[in-house]
Structures are given as C-alpha cells and as structure tokens.
Backbone as CSV, one residue per row, in Angstrom:
resi,resn,N_x,N_y,N_z,CA_x,CA_y,CA_z,C_x,C_y,C_z
1,LEU,33.562,5.886,41.734,33.459,5.104,40.510,34.492,3.993,40.525
2,GLY,34.127,2.866,39.893,35.038,1.739,39.830,36.035,1.897,38.697
3,VAL,36.955,0.996,38.651,37.985,1.010,37.622,37.346,0.675,36.282
4,GLY,37.595,1.453,35.273,37.091,1.197,33.928,35.685,1.698,33.696
5,ALA,35.043,2.314,34.683,33.680,2.813,34.501,33.738,4.113,33.721
6,PRO,32.774,4.350,32.813,32.792,5.596,32.044,32.510,6.788,32.949
7,CYS,33.166,7.852,32.683,32.992,9.063,33.467,32.234,10.083,32.628
8,ILE,30.924,10.190,32.863,30.086,11.133,32.119,29.522,12.116,33.128
9,ALA,29.785,13.345,32.871,29.287,14.395,33.768,27.824,14.636,33.477
10,PRO,27.019,15.015,34.477,25.590,15.215,34.256,25.291,16.386,33.330
11,HIS,26.190,17.318,33.179,25.905,18.474,32.342,26.194,18.208,30.863
12,GLN,26.819,17.038,30.506,27.102,16.744,29.108,25.858,16.175,28.442
13,PRO,25.576,16.540,27.197,24.403,15.996,26.495,24.636,14.517,26.159
14,SER,23.544,13.740,26.095,23.622,12.314,25.775,24.003,12.146,24.314
15,LEU,24.782,11.116,24.041,25.238,10.886,22.679,24.246,10.056,21.869
16,THR,23.234,9.478,22.504,22.245,8.669,21.781,21.155,9.569,21.250
17,ARG,20.563,9.140,20.147,19.484,9.919,19.541,18.154,9.302,19.927
18,LEU,17.179,10.099,20.193,15.838,9.627,20.521,15.093,9.305,19.239
19,PRO,14.285,8.242,19.223,13.544,7.902,18.004,12.426,8.916,17.750
20,THR,12.131,9.071,16.485,11.051,9.984,16.086,9.722,9.311,16.351
21,PRO,8.616,10.074,16.377,7.302,9.460,16.610,6.948,8.416,15.556
22,LYS,7.375,8.599,14.305,7.073,7.622,13.257,7.794,6.306,13.553
23,LYS,9.051,6.393,14.005,9.799,5.183,14.352,9.193,4.500,15.576
24,LEU,8.663,5.273,16.495,8.027,4.685,17.678,6.814,3.861,17.301
25,THR,5.993,4.364,16.375,4.810,3.595,15.969,5.229,2.331,15.226
26,LEU,6.282,2.405,14.407,6.761,1.200,13.724,7.288,0.175,14.728
27,ILE,7.967,0.642,15.758,8.492,-0.272,16.776,7.344,-0.926,17.538
28,LYS,6.306,-0.163,17.855,5.149,-0.725,18.566,4.439,-1.756,17.701
29,MET,4.262,-1.444,16.391,3.604,-2.396,15.492,4.448,-3.659,15.349
30,ALA,5.753,-3.492,15.228,6.630,-4.649,15.072,6.597,-5.514,16.319
31,ALA,6.547,-4.906,17.468,6.508,-5.676,18.711,5.199,-6.439,18.831
32,SER,4.113,-5.900,18.301,2.831,-6.584,18.416,2.701,-7.709,17.398
33,THR,3.449,-7.673,16.281,3.332,-8.709,15.263,4.597,-9.541,15.142
34,MET,5.401,-9.573,16.192,6.652,-10.321,16.144,6.374,-11.790,16.445
35,SER,7.020,-12.690,15.690,6.876,-14.120,15.936,8.255,-14.750,15.871
36,MET,8.346,-16.008,16.273,9.624,-16.702,16.302,9.593,-17.865,15.311
37,THR,10.643,-17.974,14.517,10.845,-19.163,13.689,12.242,-19.657,13.985
38,GLY,12.327,-20.788,14.628,13.635,-21.293,15.032,14.199,-20.418,16.134
39,LEU,15.393,-19.930,15.956,16.018,-19.085,16.973,16.013,-17.614,16.587
40,LYS,15.509,-17.283,15.378,15.526,-15.903,14.916,14.120,-15.320,14.966
41,PRO,13.958,-14.123,15.532,12.633,-13.511,15.525,12.309,-12.954,14.140
42,VAL,11.055,-13.104,13.744,10.597,-12.573,12.472,9.681,-11.404,12.773
43,VAL,10.016,-10.254,12.246,9.248,-9.054,12.516,8.498,-8.681,11.253
44,SER,7.198,-8.543,11.374,6.380,-8.123,10.255,5.981,-6.674,10.480
45,LEU,6.149,-5.857,9.443,5.806,-4.439,9.564,4.379,-4.159,9.129
46,ARG,3.645,-5.170,8.739,2.237,-4.977,8.382,1.400,-4.863,9.649
47,ALA,0.299,-4.175,9.506,-0.627,-4.057,10.632,-1.286,-5.411,10.859
48,PRO,-1.561,-5.771,12.096,-2.195,-7.058,12.348,-3.605,-7.096,11.765
49,LYS,-3.989,-8.300,11.276,-5.324,-8.458,10.688,-6.367,-8.413,11.791
50,ARG,-7.461,-7.759,11.462,-8.557,-7.712,12.415,-9.555,-8.802,12.066
51,GLN,-9.994,-9.501,13.073,-10.952,-10.560,12.838,-12.352,-9.980,12.856
52,SER,-13.179,-10.552,11.995,-14.560,-10.048,11.940,-15.325,-10.533,13.161
53,LEU,-16.341,-9.819,13.492,-17.145,-10.157,14.662,-18.228,-11.168,14.337
54,ARG,-18.406,-11.472,13.039,-19.432,-12.451,12.669,-18.982,-13.846,13.091
55,ALA,-19.931,-14.651,13.450,-19.618,-16.035,13.800,-19.411,-16.819,12.515
56,ALA,-18.414,-17.665,12.508,-18.144,-18.471,11.329,-19.230,-19.525,11.176
57,ALA,-19.613,-19.780,9.925,-20.641,-20.779,9.656,-20.076,-22.155,9.973
58,PRO,-20.847,-23.016,10.624,-20.333,-24.359,10.945,-20.077,-25.148,9.657
59,LYS,-18.926,-25.813,9.623,-18.574,-26.599,8.456,-19.095,-28.014,8.639
60,THR,-19.583,-28.580,7.549,-20.030,-29.965,7.605,-18.829,-30.861,7.343
61,VAL,-18.646,-31.838,8.191,-17.516,-32.743,8.091,-18.014,-34.084,7.594
62,ARG,-17.423,-34.547,6.504,-17.793,-35.862,5.987,-17.043,-36.933,6.758
63,PRO,-17.711,-37.983,7.132,-16.993,-39.060,7.827,-16.047,-39.768,6.845
64,VAL,-14.843,-40.030,7.307,-13.849,-40.714,6.492,-14.009,-42.204,6.694
65,ARG,-14.097,-42.913,5.600,-14.263,-44.358,5.691,-12.892,-45.019,5.794
66,GLN,-12.689,-45.756,6.858,-11.428,-46.431,7.108,-11.547,-47.884,6.689
67,VAL,-10.634,-48.321,5.841,-10.627,-49.709,5.396,-9.527,-50.435,6.162
68,THR,-9.904,-51.492,6.854,-8.954,-52.267,7.643,-8.735,-53.612,6.978
69,LYS,-7.467,-53.955,6.795,-7.134,-55.243,6.215,-6.658,-56.170,7.326
70,ALA,-7.073,-57.428,7.258,-6.689,-58.383,8.300,-5.210,-58.731,8.204
71,MET,-4.701,-58.923,7.019,-3.294,-59.267,6.832,-2.722,-58.383,5.735
72,SER,-1.726,-57.603,6.086,-1.065,-56.773,5.092,0.140,-57.534,4.536
73,ASP,0.758,-56.970,3.515,1.924,-57.613,2.914,3.080,-57.707,3.904
74,VAL,3.199,-56.714,4.771,4.281,-56.723,5.758,4.090,-57.881,6.737
75,GLN,2.874,-58.061,7.210,2.615,-59.140,8.160,2.827,-60.507,7.526
76,VAL,2.429,-60.657,6.282,2.625,-61.929,5.586,4.110,-62.210,5.405
77,THR,4.879,-61.179,5.052,6.325,-61.356,4.849,7.017,-61.761,6.138
78,ILE,6.733,-61.063,7.234,7.372,-61.385,8.511,6.952,-62.779,8.976
79,SER,5.681,-63.132,8.837,5.201,-64.452,9.262,5.835,-65.563,8.438
80,ALA,5.953,-65.360,7.125,6.553,-66.384,6.270,8.037,-66.567,6.601
81,CYS,8.735,-65.488,6.846,10.159,-65.592,7.203,10.340,-66.269,8.560
82,ASN,9.450,-65.955,9.515,9.509,-66.623,10.821,9.261,-68.117,10.677
83,ALA,8.243,-68.479,9.903,7.931,-69.897,9.714,9.093,-70.619,9.043
84,ALA,9.696,-69.988,8.051,10.831,-70.628,7.358,12.013,-70.830,8.304
85,MET,12.335,-69.828,9.109,13.481,-69.957,10.010,13.199,-70.953,11.137
86,LEU,11.977,-70.983,11.658,11.648,-71.982,12.687,11.713,-73.393,12.107
87,PHE,11.253,-73.558,10.867,11.330,-74.871,10.221,12.787,-75.289,10.040
88,LEU,13.634,-74.366,9.557,15.044,-74.687,9.376,15.729,-74.984,10.716
89,GLY,15.396,-74.226,11.737,15.996,-74.452,13.043,15.615,-75.782,13.646
90,ARG,14.365,-76.176,13.470,13.877,-77.416,14.077,14.340,-78.648,13.310
91,PHE,14.239,-78.601,11.979,14.480,-79.818,11.209,15.847,-79.877,10.542
92,ALA,16.526,-78.764,10.353,17.819,-78.804,9.672,18.984,-78.584,10.632
93,PHE,18.912,-77.568,11.456,20.066,-77.205,12.269,20.058,-77.783,13.675
94,LEU,18.915,-78.198,14.205,18.864,-78.724,15.573,19.697,-79.999,15.731
95,PRO,19.576,-80.987,14.826,20.418,-82.182,14.990,21.915,-81.863,14.928
96,TYR,22.315,-80.948,14.041,23.723,-80.567,13.941,24.183,-79.868,15.219
97,GLN,23.365,-78.977,15.743,23.746,-78.241,16.955,23.859,-79.184,18.148
98,ARG,22.909,-80.103,18.292,22.965,-81.061,19.399,24.199,-81.960,19.289
99,ALA,24.562,-82.352,18.072,25.744,-83.200,17.886,27.015,-82.442,18.253
100,GLN,27.085,-81.162,17.933,28.261,-80.362,18.270,28.381,-80.160,19.777
101,VAL,27.250,-79.961,20.465,27.272,-79.799,21.924,27.704,-81.101,22.592
102,ALA,27.198,-82.241,22.086,27.580,-83.537,22.667,29.060,-83.824,22.422
103,LYS,29.568,-83.424,21.246,30.985,-83.656,20.948,31.885,-82.786,21.828
104,ALA,31.463,-81.565,22.115,32.274,-80.670,22.948,32.246,-81.105,24.406
105,GLY,31.118,-81.604,24.867,31.012,-82.061,26.249,30.862,-80.903,27.224
106,LEU,30.757,-81.247,28.484,30.615,-80.239,29.524,31.978,-79.623,29.845
107,PRO,32.006,-78.407,30.312,33.295,-77.818,30.702,33.862,-78.539,31.932
108,VAL,35.172,-78.762,31.922,35.828,-79.488,33.021,36.918,-78.631,33.646
109,GLN,37.107,-78.899,34.925,38.152,-78.221,35.676,38.790,-79.266,36.580
110,ASN,40.088,-79.465,36.447,40.836,-80.485,37.195,40.261,-81.875,36.954
111,GLY,39.819,-82.139,35.734,39.316,-83.458,35.372,37.887,-83.730,35.791
112,MET,37.199,-82.779,36.408,35.815,-82.978,36.852,34.933,-81.879,36.267
113,ALA,33.680,-82.250,35.953,32.716,-81.249,35.492,32.403,-80.297,36.647
114,HIS,32.002,-79.121,36.330,31.747,-78.121,37.378,30.670,-78.581,38.361
115,GLU,29.627,-79.208,37.828,28.547,-79.676,38.709,29.032,-80.814,39.608
116,GLU,29.860,-81.703,39.065,30.406,-82.807,39.872,31.352,-82.298,40.958
117,ALA,32.005,-81.163,40.699,32.952,-80.607,41.660,32.251,-79.893,42.800
118,GLY,30.932,-79.787,42.739,30.186,-79.192,43.831,29.623,-77.810,43.544
119,ASP,29.748,-77.320,42.325,29.201,-76.006,41.985,27.700,-76.161,41.725
120,VAL,26.874,-75.649,42.655,25.429,-75.814,42.524,24.854,-74.905,41.441
121,TYR,25.589,-73.878,41.080,25.088,-72.947,40.057,25.437,-73.394,38.643
122,ALA,26.193,-74.467,38.488,26.561,-74.965,37.166,25.471,-75.840,36.566
123,LYS,24.473,-76.202,37.357,23.390,-77.046,36.865,22.510,-76.240,35.920
124,GLU,22.081,-76.864,34.809,21.234,-76.175,33.834,19.856,-75.920,34.426
125,ALA,19.265,-74.817,34.033,17.904,-74.498,34.474,16.944,-75.377,33.688
126,SER,16.378,-76.372,34.329,15.560,-77.359,33.625,14.210,-76.794,33.189
127,PHE,13.708,-75.762,33.879,12.401,-75.227,33.499,12.455,-74.491,32.154
128,ILE,13.639,-74.029,31.754,13.756,-73.345,30.458,14.005,-74.344,29.344
129,THR,14.804,-75.347,29.612,15.174,-76.299,28.560,14.217,-77.470,28.453
130,SER,13.256,-77.612,29.372,12.321,-78.736,29.283,11.309,-78.458,28.174
131,THR,10.955,-79.517,27.452,10.033,-79.375,26.327,9.324,-80.696,26.083
132,ASN,8.212,-80.612,25.398,7.492,-81.827,25.006,7.805,-82.211,23.568
133,ASP,8.698,-81.464,22.936,9.088,-81.774,21.565,9.993,-82.999,21.569
134,PRO,9.718,-83.971,20.685,10.558,-85.184,20.682,12.029,-84.900,20.384
135,ALA,12.305,-83.884,19.577,13.699,-83.591,19.235,14.350,-82.681,20.273
136,GLY,13.560,-82.066,21.136,14.108,-81.209,22.175,14.195,-79.738,21.786
137,PHE,13.341,-79.288,20.884,13.310,-77.875,20.470,12.673,-77.080,21.601
138,SER,13.474,-76.285,22.331,13.011,-75.641,23.565,12.582,-74.199,23.319
139,LEU,12.187,-73.534,24.394,11.766,-72.134,24.337,12.912,-71.240,23.870
140,ILE,14.108,-71.539,24.311,15.279,-70.766,23.891,15.490,-70.890,22.389
141,ASP,15.315,-72.110,21.852,15.457,-72.310,20.405,14.386,-71.540,19.635
142,VAL,13.167,-71.562,20.129,12.078,-70.829,19.458,12.377,-69.340,19.437
143,MET,12.840,-68.801,20.556,13.135,-67.366,20.599,14.315,-67.016,19.694
144,ALA,15.332,-67.837,19.667,16.502,-67.560,18.836,16.160,-67.636,17.353
145,TRP,15.513,-68.712,16.943,15.177,-68.853,15.522,14.067,-67.891,15.107
146,GLY,13.183,-67.548,16.021,12.157,-66.540,15.704,12.761,-65.158,15.507
147,SER,13.767,-64.824,16.306,14.415,-63.526,16.115,15.180,-63.495,14.799
148,LEU,15.802,-64.603,14.430,16.454,-64.669,13.120,15.429,-64.564,11.993
149,GLY,14.229,-65.118,12.211,13.157,-64.965,11.220,12.729,-63.523,11.063
150,HIS,12.658,-62.787,12.171,12.330,-61.357,12.092,13.432,-60.595,11.349
151,VAL,14.690,-60.927,11.628,15.799,-60.252,10.937,15.699,-60.501,9.433
152,LEU,15.447,-61.737,9.052,15.307,-62.059,7.635,14.114,-61.326,7.021
153,GLY,13.008,-61.261,7.749,11.822,-60.564,7.240,12.058,-59.082,7.044
154,PHE,12.714,-58.443,8.000,13.014,-57.010,7.854,14.004,-56.776,6.716
155,PHE,14.946,-57.703,6.528,15.876,-57.589,5.412,15.139,-57.663,4.081
156,VAL,14.217,-58.603,3.967,13.434,-58.740,2.733,12.607,-57.484,2.491
157,LEU,11.962,-56.967,3.533,11.145,-55.761,3.365,12.003,-54.547,3.013
158,ALA,13.167,-54.427,3.629,14.021,-53.267,3.365,14.590,-53.315,1.954
159,THR,14.992,-54.477,1.490,15.567,-54.561,0.155,14.505,-54.546,-0.930
160,ALA,13.271,-54.890,-0.599,12.204,-54.848,-1.597,11.728,-53.428,-1.842
161,THR,11.962,-52.513,-0.893,11.447,-51.152,-1.039,12.534,-50.106,-1.189
162,ASN,13.794,-50.508,-1.337,14.862,-49.505,-1.393,15.200,-49.065,-2.805
163,GLY,14.542,-49.597,-3.817,14.792,-49.172,-5.175,15.779,-50.032,-5.926
164,TYR,16.501,-50.895,-5.223,17.450,-51.758,-5.905,16.765,-52.957,-6.552
165,GLY,15.636,-53.378,-5.998,14.903,-54.477,-6.580,15.632,-55.803,-6.471
166,LEU,16.211,-56.074,-5.298,16.958,-57.310,-5.116,16.032,-58.528,-5.167
167,PHE,14.863,-58.416,-4.564,13.916,-59.541,-4.546,12.715,-59.321,-5.446
168,THR,12.625,-58.178,-6.073,11.492,-57.890,-6.963,12.018,-57.697,-8.369
169,GLN,11.109,-57.753,-9.319,11.536,-57.595,-10.724,11.001,-56.339,-11.316
C-alpha cells in the first residue's frame, strides 16, 4: 500500500449503506428524465409522458403576407444626412480646406520638398486624387464626408428613439 492509502481489511463490513429497491426505482426514473439548464442538472421525479400512437392531424398553415416598403424612415434619415454632409463638404468646407493646405505647403527637409530631394514615394497618388469635379472634390473627400453623414444619421436615429426626444416633440 502507498503512503496515505486507507487500510481496510477484507473481513470488515462496508460503511456505506445500499439503497433500498424504492430508492433504486426513483434513481432510475430520475436518470431517465434528467435534463440540463445552464450548468445545473434538473431532475424531475415524475414519470415520463408517453406519446400516443395516433398520428397527429396535419395542421393547416395560413400564408403570412409580407409587406415590403421601398424606403423606410431609417433609409430616408441616413440618405438625408449623407446628402447634407456631402453638400457641406463640397460647397462649404472644401474651399477652406484647400486654402489651409496651400497655406501650409508641402513638407520640407533641408530647404527642399521631399519629392524634389529625390524621394519617389513622396509623390501623391494621382489616380486617387484625380477628379472631373471643377472644385476638385475627390473620391477621398466623398468617402470622408459620406462617413460623417452616416455618423450624423446614426446619431439622429439613436437620439430619436432613446426616449429623450432630442429631435422629436
């Protein structure tokens, strides 16, 4: 025997009690009707229900009529906010932004612009900034102002439905 192992002689009676036949049937029934909810087992002591051998009558199912709307209030809100932000970006903020970029100028190092100094990677990607818009509203501007339009639209939708009634009466 190992260290700490119990020393029980074979001639000593067992200290555990055997279950009675009534307890055995309850244990068998509980094992057959045991289910799990979360991490705890739920044991039902009722006998399991027996299903009838008759075939169930077929149920008639009514078709559900689905109504589809072309434009919901959410879509109108997001579209209106996008249109407003694109309009503001193109006609209000674009001239100011271009003037600030021209005033700041290109980055210089030792008195020369990076592109003039021979850095081939300092040249702007012309395929992204090229546009047919007379004011120069490019793809980057559309994506930036469109994302701000989505942010504004989600803000309007969130505050209109949160119970505070910031934009509703």
